[in-house]
C-alpha positions in Angstrom: -35.4 -11.3 -20.0 -33.0 -10.2 -22.8 -30.1 -12.4 -23.5 -27.0 -10.7 -24.7 -25.0 -13.7 -25.5 -26.5 -13.8 -29.0 -25.7 -10.1 -29.6 -22.8 -8.9 -31.6 -19.6 -8.2 -29.6 -18.3 -4.7 -29.3 -14.6 -5.2 -28.6 -13.8 -1.5 -28.9 -16.0 -1.0 -25.8 -14.2 -3.8 -24.0 -10.9 -2.1 -24.7 -12.4 1.2 -23.5 -13.6 -0.3 -20.3 -10.3 -1.9 -19.6 -8.5 1.4 -20.2 -11.0 3.1 -17.7 -10.2 0.5 -15.1 -6.5 1.2 -15.6 -7.1 5.0 -15.2 -9.3 4.5 -12.1 -6.6 2.5 -10.4 -3.8 4.7 -11.6 -5.3 7.8 -10.1 -6.9 6.2 -7.0 -3.9 4.3 -5.6 -1.2 7.0 -6.3 -2.3 8.3 -2.8 -0.6 5.3 -1.3 2.8 6.5 -2.7 2.5 10.2 -2.1 0.9 10.4 1.3 4.2 10.7 3.2 5.3 13.4 0.8 2.0 15.2 1.3 2.3 15.0 5.0 5.7 16.7 4.9 4.7 19.2 2.2 1.7 20.5 4.2 3.3 19.8 7.7 0.3 17.6 8.7 -0.4 15.6 11.8 -1.1 11.9 11.4 -4.8 12.6 11.9 -5.0 15.2 9.1 -2.9 13.0 6.9 -5.4 10.2 7.5 -8.2 12.5 6.5 -6.9 12.6 2.9 -7.9 9.0 2.0 -11.1 9.6 4.0 -11.9 12.5 1.6 -11.5 10.2 -1.4 -13.2 7.0 -0.3 -16.1 8.6 1.6 -17.2 9.8 -1.9 -18.0 6.1 -2.7 -20.3 6.0 0.3 -22.0 9.2 -0.9 -22.2 8.5 -4.6 -22.4 4.7 -5.3 -26.2 4.4 -4.9 -27.1 7.8 -6.5 -24.8 6.8 -9.4 -27.0 3.8 -10.0 -30.1 6.0 -10.3 -28.1 8.3 -12.6 -27.2 5.3 -14.8 -30.9 4.5 -15.2 -31.7 8.1 -16.3 -28.8 9.1 -18.5 -26.7 7.4 -21.2 -23.3 6.0 -20.6 -21.8 8.5 -23.0 -23.2 11.5 -21.0 -22.1 10.1 -17.7 -18.6 9.1 -18.8 -18.1 12.5 -20.5 -19.3 14.4 -17.4 -17.0 12.3 -15.1 -13.9 12.8 -17.2 -14.5 16.5 -17.7 -15.0 17.0 -14.0 -11.9 15.0 -13.3 -9.8 17.2 -15.6 -11.2 20.5 -14.2 -10.7 19.4 -10.6 -7.2 18.2 -11.2 -6.2 21.4 -12.9 -7.8 23.4 -10.1 -5.6 21.8 -7.6 -2.5 22.5 -9.7 -3.5 26.2 -9.8 -4.4 26.4 -6.1 -2.2 23.8 -4.3 -3.1 23.5 -0.6 -4.4 21.0 1.9 -8.1 22.1 1.9 -8.2 22.2 -1.9 -6.5 18.8 -2.1 -9.0 17.3 0.3 -11.9 18.7 -1.9 -10.1 17.5 -5.0 -9.9 14.0 -3.7 -13.6 14.0 -2.7 -14.6 15.1 -6.2 -12.3 12.6 -7.9 -13.8 9.9 -5.6 -17.3 10.9 -6.7 -16.3 10.6 -10.4 -14.7 7.2 -9.7 -17.9 5.9 -8.0 -19.9 6.9 -11.1 -17.4 5.2 -13.4 -17.4 2.0 -11.4 -21.2 1.8 -11.5 -21.2 2.3 -15.3 -18.4 0.2 -16.7 -19.2 -3.2 -15.2 -22.6 -3.5 -17.0 -20.9 -2.0 -20.1 -18.4 -4.8 -20.0 -21.1 -7.5 -19.8 -23.0 -6.1 -22.8 -20.0 -5.3 -25.0 -18.1 -8.5 -24.5 -21.0 -10.9 -24.2 -22.5 -12.4 -21.0 -20.7 -15.7 -21.6 -17.3 -13.9 -21.6 -18.0 -11.6 -18.7 -16.1 -13.5 -16.1 -13.0 -13.7 -18.2 -13.2 -10.0 -19.2 -13.7 -9.0 -15.6 -10.6 -10.8 -14.5 -8.7 -9.2 -17.4 -9.9 -5.8 -16.3 -8.8 -6.5 -12.7 -5.4 -7.5 -13.9 -5.0 -4.1 -15.7 -6.4 -2.5 -12.5 -3.5 -4.1 -10.6 -0.9 -3.2 -13.2 -1.9 0.5 -13.0 -1.5 0.4 -9.2 1.9 -1.1 -9.7 2.9 1.5 -12.4 1.7 4.7 -10.7 4.4 4.9 -8.0 7.0 4.9 -10.7 5.4 7.9 -12.3 5.6 9.6 -8.9 9.3 8.7 -8.6 10.0 10.1 -12.1 8.2 13.4 -11.4 9.8 14.1 -8.0 13.3 13.3 -9.1 14.7 16.9 -9.1 18.1 15.9 -10.6 17.4 17.5 -14.0 19.1 15.8 -16.9 18.3 15.6 -20.6 16.4 12.4 -20.0 14.2 14.2 -17.3 13.3 17.2 -19.4 9.6 16.2 -19.5 9.5 15.9 -15.7 11.3 19.2 -15.3 8.8 20.9 -17.6 5.8 19.5 -15.6 7.5 20.6 -12.3 7.9 24.1 -13.7 4.1 24.6 -13.5 4.0 23.8 -9.7 5.7 25.2 -6.6 9.3 24.0 -6.2 8.6 22.5 -2.8 5.6 20.5 -4.2 6.9 18.5 -7.1 4.4 15.7 -6.6 1.6 18.2 -7.5 2.8 17.7 -11.1 1.0 14.3 -11.0 -2.3 16.1 -11.3 -1.2 17.8 -14.5 -0.8 14.2 -15.9 -4.1 13.1 -14.5 -5.9 16.1 -16.1 -4.3 15.3 -19.4 -5.3 11.6 -19.2 -8.9 12.7 -18.3 -9.1 15.0 -21.3 -7.8 12.3 -23.6 -10.4 9.9 -22.3 -13.1 12.6 -22.7 -12.3 12.9 -26.4 -12.2 9.1 -26.8 -15.6 8.8 -25.0 -17.2 11.5 -27.2 -16.1 9.9 -30.5 -16.9 6.3 -29.5 -20.0 4.6 -30.7 -21.9 2.6 -28.1 -24.2 -0.5 -28.3 -27.8 -0.3 -27.2 -27.5 -1.0 -23.5 -30.2 -3.3 -22.0 -29.8 -4.6 -18.4 -31.2 -7.8 -17.1 -33.9 -7.2 -14.4 -31.7 -8.3 -11.6 -28.9 -5.9 -12.7 -31.0 -2.8 -12.6 -30.4 -0.2 -9.8 -33.8 -1.0 -8.3 -36.2 1.2 -6.4 -35.8 2.7 -3.0 -38.1 -0.1 -1.7 -35.7 -2.7 -3.0 -32.8 -1.1 -1.1 -34.8 -0.8 2.1 -35.9 -4.5 1.8 -32.2 -5.6 1.4 -31.1 -3.3 4.3 -33.5 -5.1 6.6 -31.6 -8.3 6.1 -28.8 -8.8 8.7 -26.9 -10.9 6.2 -26.8 -8.1 3.7 -25.5 -5.8 6.4 -22.8 -8.3 7.4 -21.6 -8.7 3.8 -21.6 -4.9 3.5 -19.4 -4.8 6.6 -17.2 -7.4 5.0 -16.6 -5.2 2.0 -16.2 -2.2 4.3 -13.5 -4.1 6.3 -11.7 -5.4 3.2 -11.3 -2.0 1.5 -10.4 -0.4 4.8 -7.7 -2.9 5.4 -6.3 -2.7 1.8 -6.1 1.1 2.0 -5.2 1.2 5.7 -2.1 -0.8 4.9 -1.3 0.7 1.5 -1.7 4.3 2.6 0.7 4.0 5.6 3.5 1.8 4.2 5.7 4.7 3.1 5.2 6.6 6.4 5.8 3.5 8.5 9.1 2.7 6.7 10.2 6.3 7.1 9.2 6.6 10.7 10.5 3.2 12.0 13.3 2.3 9.5 14.3 5.7 8.2 13.7 4.6 4.6 13.1 7.2 1.9 9.4 7.4 0.9 10.3 8.7 -2.6 12.4 5.6 -3.4 12.1 2.6 -1.1 8.7 3.6 0.1 7.3 4.1 -3.4 8.9 0.8 -4.5 7.4 -1.1 -1.6 3.9 0.3 -2.4 4.4 -0.7 -6.1 5.3 -4.2 -5.0 2.3 -4.3 -2.6 0.0 -3.8 -5.6 2.0 -6.0 -7.9 1.7 -8.9 -5.4 -2.0 -8.1 -5.1 -2.3 -8.6 -8.8 -0.3 -11.8 -8.8 -2.4 -13.1 -5.8 -5.5 -12.7 -8.0 -4.1 -15.3 -10.4 -3.3 -17.8 -7.6 -6.8 -17.1 -6.1 -8.5 -18.0 -9.4 -6.6 -21.3 -9.4 -7.4 -22.1 -5.7 -11.1 -21.4 -6.3 -11.1 -24.2 -8.8 -10.0 -26.7 -6.2 -11.3 -25.3 -2.8 -14.5 -23.9 -1.4 -14.2 -20.1 -1.5 -14.9 -19.9 2.3 -11.8 -22.1 3.0 -9.7 -19.9 0.7 -10.9 -16.9 2.6 -10.1 -18.4 5.9 -6.6 -19.4 4.8 -5.8 -16.1 3.2 -7.0 -14.1 6.2 -4.9 -16.0 8.7 -1.8 -15.6 6.6 -2.6 -11.9 6.1 -2.8 -11.4 9.9 0.5 -13.2 10.4 2.1 -11.1 7.6 0.9 -7.8 9.2 2.3 -8.8 12.6 5.6 -9.6 10.9 5.7 -6.3 9.0 5.0 -4.3 12.2 7.4 -6.1 14.6 10.2 -7.3 12.3 13.3 -5.6 11.0 13.4 -3.3 7.9 14.2 -6.3 5.6 11.3 -8.3 7.0 8.9 -5.3 6.6 10.0 -4.9 3.0 9.0 -8.5 2.3 5.9 -8.7 4.6 4.1 -5.6 3.3 4.0 -6.9 -0.3 2.9 -10.3 1.1 -0.1 -8.7 2.7 -1.1 -7.5 -0.8 -0.7 -11.0 -2.2 -2.9 -12.7 0.4 -5.7 -10.0 0.6 -6.1 -10.2 -3.2 -8.8 -12.9 -3.1 -10.9 -11.2 -0.4 -12.9 -8.7 -2.5 -14.1 -11.2 -5.1 -14.9 -13.9 -2.5 -16.9 -11.6 -0.2 -18.7 -10.1 -3.1 -19.6 -13.4 -4.7 -20.7 -14.9 -1.4 -23.0 -11.9 -0.9 -24.6 -12.2 -4.3 -24.8 -16.0 -4.1 -26.5 -15.7 -0.7 -29.3 -13.5 -2.1 -32.0 -14.7 -4.6 -32.9 -11.4 -6.2 -32.2 -7.6 -6.4 -28.6 -8.2 -7.3 -28.3 -4.7 -8.9 -29.4 -3.0 -5.7 -27.3 -5.3 -3.6 -24.2 -4.5 -5.7 -24.9 -0.8 -5.1 -25.0 -1.4 -1.3 -21.8 -3.5 -1.4 -20.0 -0.8 -3.5 -21.0 1.7 -0.8 -18.8 -0.4 1.5 -15.8 1.0 -0.5 -16.2 3.9 2.0 -14.2 1.6 4.4 -11.2 3.0 2.5 -12.1 6.3 4.0 -12.6 5.2 7.6 -9.8 2.9 8.5 -6.8 4.9 7.2 -8.3 7.8 9.2 -8.6 5.6 12.3 -5.0 4.4 11.9 -3.8 8.0 11.7 -5.9 9.1 14.7 -4.6 6.2 16.9 -1.1 6.9 15.6 -1.5 10.6 16.8 -2.5 9.5 20.3 -0.1 6.5 20.7 2.0 5.4 17.7 1.6 4.6 14.0 2.6 1.0 14.8 -0.3 0.7 17.3 -2.6 2.3 14.7 -1.7 -0.3 12.1 -2.2 -3.1 14.7 -5.8 -1.9 14.8 -6.2 -3.4 11.3 -6.2 -6.9 12.8 -9.7 -6.2 14.0 -11.3 -5.9 10.5 -9.3 -8.9 9.4 -10.7 -10.9 12.2 -14.2 -10.0 11.1 -13.4 -11.0 7.5 -12.1 -14.3 8.9 -15.5 -14.9 10.5 -17.2 -14.7 7.1 -15.6 -18.0 6.2 -17.4 -19.6 9.1 -20.9 -18.1 9.1 -21.6 -17.5 5.4 -24.1 -20.0 3.9 -24.5 -19.2 0.2 -27.4 -20.6 -1.9 -24.9 -21.4 -4.6 -21.3 -22.5 -3.8 -18.4 -22.0 -6.2 -17.8 -24.9 -8.5 -14.7 -26.9 -7.7 -12.8 -29.6 -9.6 -13.6 -33.0 -8.0 -10.8 -35.5 -8.1 -13.1 -38.3 -6.9 -15.6 -37.6 -9.7 -12.8 -37.5 -12.2 -11.4 -40.8 -11.0 -14.7 -42.5 -11.3 -15.1 -41.2 -14.8 -11.7 -42.6 -15.8 -12.5 -46.0 -14.3 
């Protein structure tokens, strides 16, 4: 087994990976902010509106495992270049032909590109920054991921502000390329420009020799089949599926809920609340890191899930002011769920971690299913009832804290041990 900890560090690659994390989040989670505007622009039902995040996140279910095999066959440079080129072409195609069907296809292609990027950049980060610094660099990357989700709604607000002033001349220029009644489409001009910039950066960047440890490789079809025979692997997959579904199910419908039940403008208050949702999710990661030093991860998961359920109920049944506070609180308390579920799954399996990671990342497709279910239920009954449905996946996540039995537990600070040492 090759040890990378003695290899030279490639900090320019670390910076590149962090930038890619930022861009992934920036483009992915903009849908949370614009979905109410898209619904109005294309005169969509709640069901068709819910199909939009379905189009994006189902791509993870389609591409995550194939992306692992592509990563074994082609270099990082080739795959990164292809992904960013396709992202640019797809974004510009939607700008030229704005419509619901084209937008759905655009989201699917972008989702496929994101799945490829996700599979590539985590091993890159481990090699470039050194294995001993991987945990720190991963947390740093997630922080930038959260910052991008917080920032993207403000770009949306800037572009759709049609009150033209000298300060807004750039926004007015971008809007001039899209239909007057679809100012939000200008976002995809920005996304295309960002993708082309990263394409150039990827092409001129020098890459280290990339050697994966055996348990990080994508694995053969047999290794996937072996893992899928384990009910514990399937349960952890379902846990990731439920988490991403809950995250996107809440995030995607915040603006529409505030508009429908409290008559709050999705372009201002709605976008701000979505931004705060992601900001609190980022802040919650920091608190989660601290708690995991003092508590078993399963107890942290149980505590966070219970408070999340209570916050969701408050957001759906309370006044407008309560909803504006409770929705960001949901982001704060779900923040620890992804890392805990993922780590419990890996620590409960002795081998084939690369293949297991591919299976777990396929669970990101939950972000496709649950927003669609919420919209469909909302079409039949009400959006509020549809959002109450998200309590069910949260209950399943809660059960993980009780039935999971990892081979390795997270290391916690022991006060008793420290006291004995001092004595």
